[in-house]
ZADO-1210 file (C-alpha; in nm, 4 decimals, padded with zeros to 6 digits):
<atoms>
<atom x="03.4954" y="01.2069" z="-01.4234" code="MET" pos="1"/>
<atom x="03.2616" y="01.1350" z="-01.1335" code="LEU" pos="2"/>
<atom x="03.4476" y="00.8435" z="-00.9798" code="LEU" pos="3"/>
<atom x="03.4170" y="00.6908" z="-00.6591" code="ASP" pos="4"/>
<atom x="03.6785" y="00.4882" z="-00.4361" code="SER" pos="5"/>
<atom x="03.5744" y="00.1400" z="-00.5808" code="PHE" pos="6"/>
<atom x="03.6103" y="00.2431" z="-00.9386" code="GLY" pos="7"/>
<atom x="03.2784" y="00.3112" z="-01.0626" code="ARG" pos="8"/>
<atom x="03.2215" y="00.5956" z="-01.2776" code="GLN" pos="9"/>
<atom x="02.8790" y="00.7951" z="-01.2854" code="ALA" pos="10"/>
<atom x="02.7584" y="00.8584" z="-01.6345" code="VAL" pos="11"/>
<atom x="02.4049" y="00.8638" z="-01.5697" code="ASP" pos="12"/>
<atom x="02.2437" y="01.1649" z="-01.4039" code="LEU" pos="13"/>
<atom x="01.8954" y="01.1755" z="-01.2364" code="ARG" pos="14"/>
<atom x="01.7618" y="01.5351" z="-01.2008" code="VAL" pos="15"/>
<atom x="01.4488" y="01.6011" z="-00.9864" code="SER" pos="16"/>
<atom x="01.2635" y="01.8774" z="-01.1159" code="LEU" pos="17"/>
<atom x="01.0159" y="01.9012" z="-00.8282" code="THR" pos="18"/>
<atom x="00.8801" y="01.7070" z="-00.5111" code="ASP" pos="19"/>
<atom x="00.5252" y="01.7729" z="-00.5970" code="ARG" pos="20"/>
<atom x="00.3067" y="01.5145" z="-00.7356" code="CYS" pos="21"/>
<atom x="-00.0713" y="01.4948" z="-00.8486" code="ASN" pos="22"/>
<atom x="-00.1148" y="01.1306" z="-00.7345" code="LEU" pos="23"/>
<atom x="-00.0754" y="00.9774" z="-00.3698" code="ARG" pos="24"/>
<atom x="00.0397" y="00.6225" z="-00.4240" code="CYS" pos="25"/>
<atom x="00.0098" y="00.4303" z="-00.1203" code="THR" pos="26"/>
<atom x="00.3648" y="00.2953" z="-00.1300" code="TYR" pos="27"/>
<atom x="00.5079" y="00.6555" z="-00.1830" code="CYS" pos="28"/>
<atom x="00.3305" y="00.8948" z="00.0284" code="MET" pos="29"/>
<atom x="00.0143" y="00.9524" z="00.2679" code="PRO" pos="30"/>
<atom x="-00.3001" y="01.0496" z="00.1386" code="GLU" pos="31"/>
<atom x="-00.2860" y="01.4189" z="00.2833" code="GLN" pos="32"/>
<atom x="00.0444" y="01.4623" z="00.0563" code="GLY" pos="33"/>
<atom x="00.3479" y="01.6016" z="00.2149" code="LEU" pos="34"/>
<atom x="00.5130" y="01.9317" z="00.3167" code="GLN" pos="35"/>
<atom x="00.6292" y="02.0416" z="-00.0414" code="TRP" pos="36"/>
<atom x="00.9613" y="02.2601" z="-00.0954" code="LEU" pos="37"/>
<atom x="00.9151" y="02.6191" z="-00.0887" code="ALA" pos="38"/>
<atom x="00.9848" y="02.7813" z="-00.4318" code="LYS" pos="39"/>
<atom x="01.3175" y="02.9875" z="-00.3084" code="PRO" pos="40"/>
<atom x="01.4573" y="02.6285" z="-00.2121" code="GLU" pos="41"/>
<atom x="01.3937" y="02.5065" z="-00.5448" code="LEU" pos="42"/>
<atom x="01.6589" y="02.5453" z="-00.8233" code="LEU" pos="43"/>
<atom x="01.5515" y="02.7510" z="-01.0878" code="THR" pos="44"/>
<atom x="01.5591" y="02.6535" z="-01.4519" code="ASP" pos="45"/>
<atom x="01.8633" y="02.8328" z="-01.5239" code="GLU" pos="46"/>
<atom x="02.0389" y="02.6891" z="-01.2354" code="GLU" pos="47"/>
<atom x="01.9361" y="02.3252" z="-01.3360" code="ILE" pos="48"/>
<atom x="02.0712" y="02.3756" z="-01.6934" code="VAL" pos="49"/>
<atom x="02.3897" y="02.5176" z="-01.5688" code="ARG" pos="50"/>
<atom x="02.4544" y="02.2305" z="-01.3283" code="LEU" pos="51"/>
<atom x="02.3335" y="01.9568" z="-01.6098" code="VAL" pos="52"/>
<atom x="02.5802" y="02.1450" z="-01.8293" code="ALA" pos="53"/>
<atom x="02.8540" y="02.0971" z="-01.5873" code="LEU" pos="54"/>
<atom x="02.7888" y="01.7483" z="-01.5504" code="ALA" pos="55"/>
<atom x="02.7861" y="01.6771" z="-01.9309" code="VAL" pos="56"/>
<atom x="03.0616" y="01.9153" z="-02.0362" code="ARG" pos="57"/>
<atom x="03.3257" y="01.8827" z="-01.7555" code="ASP" pos="58"/>
<atom x="03.2191" y="01.5376" z="-01.5501" code="LEU" pos="59"/>
<atom x="03.1417" y="01.2718" z="-01.8111" code="GLY" pos="60"/>
<atom x="02.7684" y="01.2323" z="-01.7755" code="VAL" pos="61"/>
<atom x="02.6189" y="01.1070" z="-02.0959" code="ARG" pos="62"/>
<atom x="02.2516" y="01.0200" z="-01.9915" code="GLU" pos="63"/>
<atom x="02.0174" y="01.2744" z="-01.8086" code="VAL" pos="64"/>
<atom x="01.6818" y="01.1635" z="-01.6763" code="ARG" pos="65"/>
<atom x="01.4409" y="01.4083" z="-01.5427" code="PHE" pos="66"/>
<atom x="01.2359" y="01.2847" z="-01.2490" code="THR" pos="67"/>
<atom x="01.0228" y="01.4113" z="-00.9433" code="GLY" pos="68"/>
<atom x="00.7931" y="01.4060" z="-00.7797" code="GLY" pos="69"/>
<atom x="00.6098" y="01.4273" z="-01.0947" code="GLU" pos="70"/>
<atom x="00.8393" y="01.6223" z="-01.3428" code="PRO" pos="71"/>
<atom x="00.5535" y="01.7395" z="-01.5683" code="LEU" pos="72"/>
<atom x="00.4179" y="01.9660" z="-01.3041" code="LEU" pos="73"/>
<atom x="00.7430" y="02.1847" z="-01.3451" code="ARG" pos="74"/>
<atom x="00.6263" y="02.4765" z="-01.5655" code="PRO" pos="75"/>
<atom x="00.9609" y="02.4979" z="-01.7200" code="GLY" pos="76"/>
<atom x="00.9921" y="02.1349" z="-01.8155" code="VAL" pos="77"/>
<atom x="00.9787" y="02.1688" z="-02.1752" code="VAL" pos="78"/>
<atom x="01.2455" y="02.4709" z="-02.1880" code="SER" pos="79"/>
<atom x="01.4910" y="02.2829" z="-01.9556" code="ILE" pos="80"/>
<atom x="01.4644" y="01.9976" z="-02.1838" code="ILE" pos="81"/>
<atom x="01.5223" y="02.2128" z="-02.4722" code="ALA" pos="82"/>
<atom x="01.8271" y="02.3640" z="-02.3380" code="ALA" pos="83"/>
<atom x="01.9810" y="02.0528" z="-02.2255" code="CYS" pos="84"/>
<atom x="01.9247" y="01.9185" z="-02.5930" code="ALA" pos="85"/>
<atom x="02.1643" y="02.1894" z="-02.7190" code="GLU" pos="86"/>
<atom x="02.4532" y="02.0781" z="-02.4944" code="LEU" pos="87"/>
<atom x="02.7684" y="01.9526" z="-02.6627" code="ALA" pos="88"/>
<atom x="02.8282" y="01.6625" z="-02.6272" code="PRO" pos="89"/>
<atom x="02.4447" y="01.6100" z="-02.6393" code="ARG" pos="90"/>
<atom x="02.3336" y="01.3644" z="-02.3534" code="PRO" pos="91"/>
<atom x="02.0661" y="01.0882" z="-02.4085" code="GLU" pos="92"/>
<atom x="01.7627" y="01.2821" z="-02.2401" code="LEU" pos="93"/>
<atom x="01.4715" y="01.0743" z="-02.0773" code="SER" pos="94"/>
<atom x="01.1744" y="01.1366" z="-01.8440" code="LEU" pos="95"/>
<atom x="01.0077" y="00.9393" z="-01.5770" code="THR" pos="96"/>
<atom x="00.6629" y="01.0498" z="-01.5163" code="THR" pos="97"/>
<atom x="00.3200" y="00.9100" z="-01.3763" code="ASN" pos="98"/>
<atom x="00.1793" y="00.9701" z="-01.7226" code="GLY" pos="99"/>
<atom x="-00.1116" y="01.1965" z="-01.6133" code="VAL" pos="100"/>
<atom x="-00.0047" y="01.5026" z="-01.7854" code="GLY" pos="101"/>
<atom x="00.1564" y="01.3124" z="-02.0867" code="LEU" pos="102"/>
<atom x="-00.1339" y="01.3474" z="-02.3346" code="ALA" pos="103"/>
<atom x="-00.0958" y="01.7104" z="-02.3278" code="ARG" pos="104"/>
<atom x="00.2768" y="01.7538" z="-02.3175" code="THR" pos="105"/>
<atom x="00.4251" y="01.4501" z="-02.5302" code="ALA" pos="106"/>
<atom x="00.4443" y="01.6368" z="-02.8566" code="ARG" pos="107"/>
<atom x="00.5989" y="01.9546" z="-02.7014" code="ALA" pos="108"/>
<atom x="00.8512" y="01.7099" z="-02.5027" code="LEU" pos="109"/>
<atom x="00.9544" y="01.5457" z="-02.8248" code="ARG" pos="110"/>
<atom x="00.9952" y="01.8437" z="-03.0118" code="GLU" pos="111"/>
<atom x="01.2161" y="02.0075" z="-02.7495" code="ALA" pos="112"/>
<atom x="01.4552" y="01.7146" z="-02.7721" code="GLY" pos="113"/>
<atom x="01.3234" y="01.4488" z="-02.5385" code="LEU" pos="114"/>
<atom x="01.4272" y="01.1105" z="-02.6645" code="ASP" pos="115"/>
<atom x="01.1976" y="00.8711" z="-02.4504" code="ARG" pos="116"/>
<atom x="00.9888" y="00.8324" z="-02.1192" code="VAL" pos="117"/>
<atom x="00.9341" y="00.5838" z="-01.8679" code="ASN" pos="118"/>
<atom x="00.5750" y="00.5704" z="-01.7181" code="VAL" pos="119"/>
<atom x="00.4681" y="00.4482" z="-01.4075" code="SER" pos="120"/>
<atom x="00.1562" y="00.2065" z="-01.4266" code="LEU" pos="121"/>
<atom x="00.0521" y="-00.0437" z="-01.1838" code="ASP" pos="122"/>
<atom x="-00.2770" y="-00.1769" z="-01.2818" code="THR" pos="123"/>
<atom x="-00.5104" y="-00.2006" z="-01.5701" code="LEU" pos="124"/>
<atom x="-00.8099" y="-00.1784" z="-01.3651" code="ASP" pos="125"/>
<atom x="-00.9542" y="00.1585" z="-01.2879" code="GLU" pos="126"/>
<atom x="-01.0839" y="00.0676" z="-00.9505" code="GLU" pos="127"/>
<atom x="-00.7391" y="-00.0767" z="-00.8326" code="THR" pos="128"/>
<atom x="-00.5574" y="00.2303" z="-00.9869" code="PHE" pos="129"/>
<atom x="-00.7819" y="00.4441" z="-00.7502" code="HIS" pos="130"/>
<atom x="-00.6876" y="00.2255" z="-00.4503" code="THR" pos="131"/>
<atom x="-00.3385" y="00.2566" z="-00.5225" code="LEU" pos="132"/>
<atom x="-00.3049" y="00.6393" z="-00.6099" code="THR" pos="133"/>
<atom x="-00.6222" y="00.7646" z="-00.4489" code="ARG" pos="134"/>
<atom x="-00.6725" y="00.9399" z="-00.7583" code="ARG" pos="135"/>
<atom x="-00.9448" y="00.8914" z="-01.0633" code="HIS" pos="136"/>
<atom x="-00.6632" y="00.9381" z="-01.3484" code="ARG" pos="137"/>
<atom x="-00.6379" y="00.5904" z="-01.4985" code="HIS" pos="138"/>
<atom x="-00.7721" y="00.7080" z="-01.8423" code="GLN" pos="139"/>
<atom x="-00.5424" y="01.0053" z="-01.8380" code="ASP" pos="140"/>
<atom x="-00.2370" y="00.7559" z="-01.8049" code="VAL" pos="141"/>
<atom x="-00.3542" y="00.5367" z="-02.0873" code="LEU" pos="142"/>
<atom x="-00.4095" y="00.8399" z="-02.3018" code="ASP" pos="143"/>
<atom x="-00.0582" y="00.9595" z="-02.2133" code="GLY" pos="144"/>
<atom x="00.1071" y="00.6195" z="-02.2926" code="LEU" pos="145"/>
<atom x="-00.0595" y="00.6478" z="-02.6442" code="ALA" pos="146"/>
<atom x="00.0514" y="01.0033" z="-02.6854" code="ALA" pos="147"/>
<atom x="00.4104" y="00.9253" z="-02.6130" code="ALA" pos="148"/>
<atom x="00.3942" y="00.6543" z="-02.8739" code="GLU" pos="149"/>
<atom x="00.2570" y="00.8861" z="-03.1419" code="ALA" pos="150"/>
<atom x="00.4921" y="01.1594" z="-03.0651" code="ALA" pos="151"/>
<atom x="00.7997" y="00.9310" z="-03.1177" code="GLY" pos="152"/>
<atom x="00.9023" y="00.9149" z="-02.7205" code="LEU" pos="153"/>
<atom x="01.0119" y="00.5361" z="-02.7974" code="THR" pos="154"/>
<atom x="01.0500" y="00.2879" z="-02.6697" code="PRO" pos="155"/>
<atom x="00.7846" y="00.3818" z="-02.4407" code="VAL" pos="156"/>
<atom x="00.8947" y="00.2077" z="-02.1002" code="LYS" pos="157"/>
<atom x="00.6366" y="00.0920" z="-01.8081" code="LEU" pos="158"/>
<atom x="00.7699" y="00.0478" z="-01.4522" code="ASN" pos="159"/>
<atom x="00.5218" y="-00.1332" z="-01.2331" code="THR" pos="160"/>
<atom x="00.5275" y="-00.1890" z="-00.8655" code="VAL" pos="161"/>
<atom x="00.3409" y="-00.5122" z="-00.7382" code="LEU" pos="162"/>
<atom x="00.1584" y="-00.4730" z="-00.3938" code="MET" pos="163"/>
<atom x="00.0817" y="-00.8132" z="-00.2173" code="ARG" pos="164"/>
<atom x="-00.2745" y="-00.8889" z="-00.2630" code="GLY" pos="165"/>
<atom x="-00.3614" y="-00.5714" z="-00.4358" code="VAL" pos="166"/>
<atom x="-00.2385" y="-00.5971" z="-00.7928" code="ASN" pos="167"/>
<atom x="00.0048" y="-00.8858" z="-00.7961" code="ASP" pos="168"/>
<atom x="-00.2311" y="-01.1113" z="-00.9686" code="HIS" pos="169"/>
<atom x="-00.2139" y="-00.8831" z="-01.2719" code="GLU" pos="170"/>
<atom x="00.1353" y="-00.9346" z="-01.3499" code="ALA" pos="171"/>
<atom x="00.0780" y="-01.1559" z="-01.6549" code="PRO" pos="172"/>
<atom x="-00.2114" y="-00.9457" z="-01.7780" code="GLU" pos="173"/>
<atom x="00.0179" y="-00.6350" z="-01.7726" code="LEU" pos="174"/>
<atom x="00.2932" y="-00.8161" z="-01.9492" code="LEU" pos="175"/>
<atom x="00.0438" y="-00.9322" z="-02.2260" code="ALA" pos="176"/>
<atom x="-00.1053" y="-00.5707" z="-02.2550" code="TRP" pos="177"/>
<atom x="00.2247" y="-00.4377" z="-02.3165" code="CYS" pos="178"/>
<atom x="00.3439" y="-00.6926" z="-02.5539" code="LEU" pos="179"/>
<atom x="00.0240" y="-00.6082" z="-02.7701" code="GLU" pos="180"/>
<atom x="00.1334" y="-00.2514" z="-02.7681" code="ARG" pos="181"/>
<atom x="00.5170" y="-00.2545" z="-02.8208" code="GLY" pos="182"/>
<atom x="00.5667" y="-00.1188" z="-02.4631" code="TYR" pos="183"/>
<atom x="00.8593" y="-00.2379" z="-02.2467" code="GLN" pos="184"/>
<atom x="00.7530" y="-00.3398" z="-01.8956" code="LEU" pos="185"/>
<atom x="00.9873" y="-00.3364" z="-01.6076" code="ARG" pos="186"/>
<atom x="00.8387" y="-00.4580" z="-01.2535" code="PHE" pos="187"/>
<atom x="01.0245" y="-00.3053" z="-00.9668" code="ILE" pos="188"/>
<atom x="01.0611" y="-00.4371" z="-00.6159" code="GLU" pos="189"/>
<atom x="00.8863" y="-00.1960" z="-00.3390" code="GLN" pos="190"/>
<atom x="01.1720" y="-00.0244" z="-00.1856" code="MET" pos="191"/>
<atom x="01.1996" y="00.1281" z="00.1594" code="PRO" pos="192"/>
<atom x="01.1637" y="00.4854" z="00.0225" code="LEU" pos="193"/>
<atom x="00.8059" y="00.5619" z="00.1460" code="ASP" pos="194"/>
<atom x="00.7320" y="00.8804" z="00.3421" code="ALA" pos="195"/>
<atom x="00.5548" y="00.6861" z="00.6160" code="GLN" pos="196"/>
<atom x="00.8469" y="00.4533" z="00.6695" code="HIS" pos="197"/>
<atom x="00.5880" y="00.1735" z="00.6709" code="GLY" pos="198"/>
<atom x="00.7853" y="-00.0527" z="00.4343" code="TRP" pos="199"/>
<atom x="00.8169" y="-00.4306" z="00.5513" code="THR" pos="200"/>
<atom x="01.0154" y="-00.6868" z="00.3543" code="ARG" pos="201"/>
<atom x="00.7438" y="-00.9629" z="00.4246" code="SER" pos="202"/>
<atom x="00.4786" y="-00.7313" z="00.2136" code="GLN" pos="203"/>
<atom x="00.7306" y="-00.6908" z="-00.0419" code="MET" pos="204"/>
<atom x="00.6421" y="-00.8959" z="-00.3789" code="VAL" pos="205"/>
<atom x="01.0047" y="-01.0279" z="-00.4574" code="THR" pos="206"/>
<atom x="01.1788" y="-01.0740" z="-00.8065" code="ALA" pos="207"/>
<atom x="01.1676" y="-01.4519" z="-00.7565" code="GLU" pos="208"/>
<atom x="00.7639" y="-01.4267" z="-00.6811" code="GLU" pos="209"/>
<atom x="00.7250" y="-01.2016" z="-00.9922" code="ILE" pos="210"/>
<atom x="00.9258" y="-01.4313" z="-01.2161" code="LEU" pos="211"/>
<atom x="00.6941" y="-01.7138" z="-01.1018" code="GLU" pos="212"/>
<atom x="00.3735" y="-01.5271" z="-01.1591" code="LEU" pos="213"/>
<atom x="00.4832" y="-01.4446" z="-01.5434" code="LEU" pos="214"/>
<atom x="00.5717" y="-01.8014" z="-01.5804" code="ALA" pos="215"/>
<atom x="00.1974" y="-01.9096" z="-01.5491" code="THR" pos="216"/>
<atom x="00.1471" y="-01.7727" z="-01.8823" code="ARG" pos="217"/>
<atom x="00.4966" y="-01.7051" z="-02.0605" code="PHE" pos="218"/>
<atom x="00.8145" y="-01.8738" z="-02.1235" code="THR" pos="219"/>
<atom x="01.1030" y="-01.6533" z="-01.9769" code="LEU" pos="220"/>
<atom x="01.4664" y="-01.7353" z="-02.0890" code="THR" pos="221"/>
<atom x="01.7451" y="-01.4845" z="-01.9251" code="PRO" pos="222"/>
<atom x="01.8891" y="-01.2235" z="-02.1614" code="GLU" pos="223"/>
<atom x="02.2716" y="-01.2751" z="-02.1973" code="PRO" pos="224"/>
<atom x="02.4140" y="-01.0988" z="-01.8813" code="SER" pos="225"/>
<atom x="02.6550" y="-00.9002" z="-02.1136" code="ALA" pos="226"/>
<atom x="02.3431" y="-00.7271" z="-02.2531" code="ALA" pos="227"/>
<atom x="02.2552" y="-00.5641" z="-01.9186" code="ARG" pos="228"/>
<atom x="02.5796" y="-00.3414" z="-01.8485" code="GLY" pos="229"/>
<atom x="02.5005" y="-00.1131" z="-01.5753" code="ALA" pos="230"/>
<atom x="02.1249" y="-00.1257" z="-01.6296" code="ALA" pos="231"/>
<atom x="01.9274" y="-00.1932" z="-01.3091" code="PRO" pos="232"/>
<atom x="01.6877" y="-00.4369" z="-01.4902" code="ALA" pos="233"/>
<atom x="01.7450" y="-00.8000" z="-01.5365" code="GLU" pos="234"/>
<atom x="01.5851" y="-00.8997" z="-01.8688" code="ARG" pos="235"/>
<atom x="01.4240" y="-01.1803" z="-01.9959" code="TRP" pos="236"/>
<atom x="01.3361" y="-01.2841" z="-02.3452" code="LEU" pos="237"/>
<atom x="00.9514" y="-01.3581" z="-02.3534" code="VAL" pos="238"/>
<atom x="00.8401" y="-01.6572" z="-02.5483" code="ASP" pos="239"/>
<atom x="01.1856" y="-01.6722" z="-02.6933" code="GLY" pos="240"/>
<atom x="01.1973" y="-01.2975" z="-02.7943" code="GLY" pos="241"/>
<atom x="01.2713" y="-01.0606" z="-02.9339" code="PRO" pos="242"/>
<atom x="01.0127" y="-00.9061" z="-02.6886" code="ALA" pos="243"/>
<atom x="01.1597" y="-00.8713" z="-02.3044" code="THR" pos="244"/>
<atom x="01.0547" y="-00.7998" z="-01.9815" code="VAL" pos="245"/>
<atom x="01.2664" y="-00.6730" z="-01.6894" code="GLY" pos="246"/>
<atom x="01.2662" y="-00.6927" z="-01.3243" code="VAL" pos="247"/>
<atom x="01.4466" y="-00.4324" z="-01.1030" code="ILE" pos="248"/>
<atom x="01.5386" y="-00.6331" z="-00.7740" code="ALA" pos="249"/>
<atom x="01.6939" y="-00.3338" z="-00.5733" code="SER" pos="250"/>
<atom x="01.6127" y="-00.5295" z="-00.2516" code="VAL" pos="251"/>
<atom x="01.6888" y="-00.8876" z="-00.3250" code="THR" pos="252"/>
<atom x="01.9434" y="-00.8895" z="-00.5926" code="ARG" pos="253"/>
<atom x="02.1228" y="-00.5160" z="-00.5433" code="PRO" pos="254"/>
<atom x="02.3143" y="-00.4380" z="-00.8555" code="PHE" pos="255"/>
<atom x="02.5254" y="-00.1626" z="-00.6680" code="CYS" pos="256"/>
<atom x="02.8600" y="-00.3260" z="-00.8058" code="ARG" pos="257"/>
<atom x="02.7747" y="-00.1828" z="-01.1416" code="ALA" pos="258"/>
<atom x="02.5996" y="00.1324" z="-01.0564" code="CYS" pos="259"/>
<atom x="02.6779" y="00.4341" z="-01.2605" code="ASP" pos="260"/>
<atom x="02.4293" y="00.6961" z="-01.1280" code="ARG" pos="261"/>
<atom x="02.4457" y="01.0384" z="-00.9683" code="THR" pos="262"/>
<atom x="02.1648" y="01.2451" z="-00.8361" code="ARG" pos="263"/>
<atom x="02.0613" y="01.5900" z="-00.8098" code="LEU" pos="264"/>
<atom x="01.7464" y="01.6877" z="-00.6044" code="THR" pos="265"/>
<atom x="01.5200" y="01.9702" z="-00.6849" code="ALA" pos="266"/>
<atom x="01.6683" y="02.1887" z="-00.4074" code="ASP" pos="267"/>
<atom x="02.0101" y="02.1304" z="-00.5440" code="GLY" pos="268"/>
<atom x="02.1699" y="01.8402" z="-00.3431" code="GLN" pos="269"/>
<atom x="02.3795" y="01.5892" z="-00.4885" code="VAL" pos="270"/>
<atom x="02.3266" y="01.2401" z="-00.3569" code="ARG" pos="271"/>
<atom x="02.5591" y="00.9532" z="-00.4582" code="ASN" pos="272"/>
<atom x="02.3116" y="00.6837" z="-00.3839" code="CYS" pos="273"/>
<atom x="01.9235" y="00.6493" z="-00.3720" code="LEU" pos="274"/>
<atom x="01.9647" y="00.5187" z="-00.0182" code="PHE" pos="275"/>
<atom x="02.2342" y="00.7872" z="00.0908" code="ALA" pos="276"/>
<atom x="02.1823" y="00.9355" z="00.4271" code="THR" pos="277"/>
<atom x="02.3791" y="01.2342" z="00.3494" code="GLY" pos="278"/>
<atom x="02.3941" y="01.5054" z="00.0906" code="GLU" pos="279"/>
<atom x="02.6295" y="01.7667" z="-00.0857" code="THR" pos="280"/>
<atom x="02.4852" y="02.1006" z="-00.1070" code="ASP" pos="281"/>
<atom x="02.5407" y="02.2730" z="-00.4551" code="LEU" pos="282"/>
<atom x="02.2650" y="02.5115" z="-00.4418" code="ARG" pos="283"/>
<atom x="02.4379" y="02.7125" z="-00.1731" code="THR" pos="284"/>
<atom x="02.7642" y="02.7273" z="-00.3307" code="ALA" pos="285"/>
<atom x="02.6163" y="02.8060" z="-00.6697" code="LEU" pos="286"/>
<atom x="02.4090" y="03.0974" z="-00.5244" code="ARG" pos="287"/>
<atom x="02.7206" y="03.2232" z="-00.3390" code="SER" pos="288"/>
<atom x="02.9020" y="03.2669" z="-00.6650" code="GLY" pos="289"/>
<atom x="03.1012" y="02.9489" z="-00.7049" code="ALA" pos="290"/>
<atom x="03.2658" y="02.8829" z="-01.0331" code="SER" pos="291"/>
<atom x="03.2042" y="02.5766" z="-01.2516" code="ASP" pos="292"/>
<atom x="03.5375" y="02.4393" z="-01.1382" code="ALA" pos="293"/>
<atom x="03.4484" y="02.4831" z="-00.7756" code="GLU" pos="294"/>
<atom x="03.0999" y="02.3098" z="-00.8151" code="LEU" pos="295"/>
<atom x="03.2583" y="02.0325" z="-01.0016" code="GLY" pos="296"/>
<atom x="03.5105" y="01.9801" z="-00.7325" code="ALA" pos="297"/>
<atom x="03.2248" y="01.9622" z="-00.4816" code="LEU" pos="298"/>
<atom x="03.0462" y="01.7045" z="-00.7189" code="TRP" pos="299"/>
<atom x="03.3450" y="01.4701" z="-00.7424" code="ARG" pos="300"/>
<atom x="03.4089" y="01.4781" z="-00.3794" code="ALA" pos="301"/>
<atom x="03.0375" y="01.3866" z="-00.3248" code="ALA" pos="302"/>
<atom x="03.0647" y="01.0770" z="-00.5664" code="MET" pos="303"/>
<atom x="03.4218" y="00.9607" z="-00.4264" code="TRP" pos="304"/>
<atom x="03.2564" y="00.9001" z="-00.0926" code="GLY" pos="305"/>
<atom x="03.0072" y="00.6666" z="-00.2323" code="LYS" pos="306"/>
<atom x="02.9646" y="00.3493" z="-00.0367" code="LYS" pos="307"/>
<atom x="03.0016" y="-00.0105" z="-00.1900" code="ALA" pos="308"/>
<atom x="02.6487" y="-00.0730" z="-00.1539" code="GLY" pos="309"/>
<atom x="02.2989" y="00.0448" z="-00.0612" code="ALA" pos="310"/>
<atom x="02.3373" y="-00.1751" z="00.2417" code="GLY" pos="311"/>
<atom x="01.9548" y="-00.2983" z="00.2590" code="ILE" pos="312"/>
<atom x="02.0699" y="-00.6349" z="00.3941" code="ASP" pos="313"/>
<atom x="02.2574" y="-00.4835" z="00.6678" code="ASP" pos="314"/>
<atom x="02.0841" y="-00.5122" z="01.0347" code="PRO" pos="315"/>
<atom x="02.2043" y="-00.1405" z="01.0732" code="GLN" pos="316"/>
<atom x="02.0403" y="-00.0273" z="00.7353" code="PHE" pos="317"/>
<atom x="01.8742" y="00.3132" z="00.8018" code="HIS" pos="318"/>
<atom x="01.5873" y="00.4275" z="00.5558" code="GLN" pos="319"/>
<atom x="01.6630" y="00.7704" z="00.4036" code="PRO" pos="320"/>
<atom x="01.5001" y="01.0734" z="00.5809" code="ASP" pos="321"/>
<atom x="01.3807" y="01.1765" z="00.2419" code="ARG" pos="322"/>
<atom x="01.0975" y="00.9766" z="00.0650" code="PRO" pos="323"/>
<atom x="01.1389" y="00.8812" z="-00.3183" code="MET" pos="324"/>
<atom x="00.9251" y="01.1709" z="-00.4258" code="SER" pos="325"/>
<atom x="01.1778" y="01.4145" z="-00.2595" code="ALA" pos="326"/>
<atom x="01.4948" y="01.2297" z="-00.4017" code="ILE" pos="327"/>
<atom x="01.3795" y="01.1800" z="-00.7465" code="GLY" pos="328"/>
<atom x="01.3470" y="00.8267" z="-00.9094" code="GLY" pos="329"/>
</atoms>
């Protein structure tokens, strides 16, 4: 198993398929984009499947989520998912996407074995979408959501980051829109993982503020805490339920104590925490002929060194050099 010294077991693997993205969200990267990883640095499709198989077969991983960058930009994404769906024991397979390419791939992803998707959507307004992403692709995302629903990639989950003075006023409208369509909405506090290192706590819309905004239109009742488990989102029943809304308060209400995640970057580095400042290189070992047992030992050692918490509230907190797009969400 992937245990750490605090008794936590990692059963949820996040696999970044690429650091590239076709949007330029202001809270993630600069308008001109970033220096992408060169192709030889990226794990091949076969290497990704081998490491996922190792994690599932030997290390106790039960859930695999494919991320990016934008994972749908990876040419082999469907074949990777198909290979992972054939593993025994079969892991739960999901994918986090900006939704831009989902309309043309949703059916193939479902047929390959993908169970569900999380789609990032921060606004219902086309111009605000352009302001936030610097791209005119709003309708593509809406079409992608509909395609995911039609393909059976359910429940369709939406991730929303509120930016002060930009889209924070839309919180109640976004929830109403999702309730009408049966989508599950989760608001996420903006985290210090932007490439520009421009994040400031004062500009972040907090979980408390998000709940206050939603309360102007809805009655929210905390879901029983036992239902949360290791999930990062605190969930509230909306108007008595059964519909819920989630808030991921990574900054103001850290959930490190119950964290069950391990991460594999697109270039084959294990990260034991989203905010880790160090990584363990599996790619070099893999390409040097390491056995599965040797790779597993490296992975276990990486997770054993996981810190008790991310330390965002620590005055000595240091933002990771890699931005979210390079780490994988």
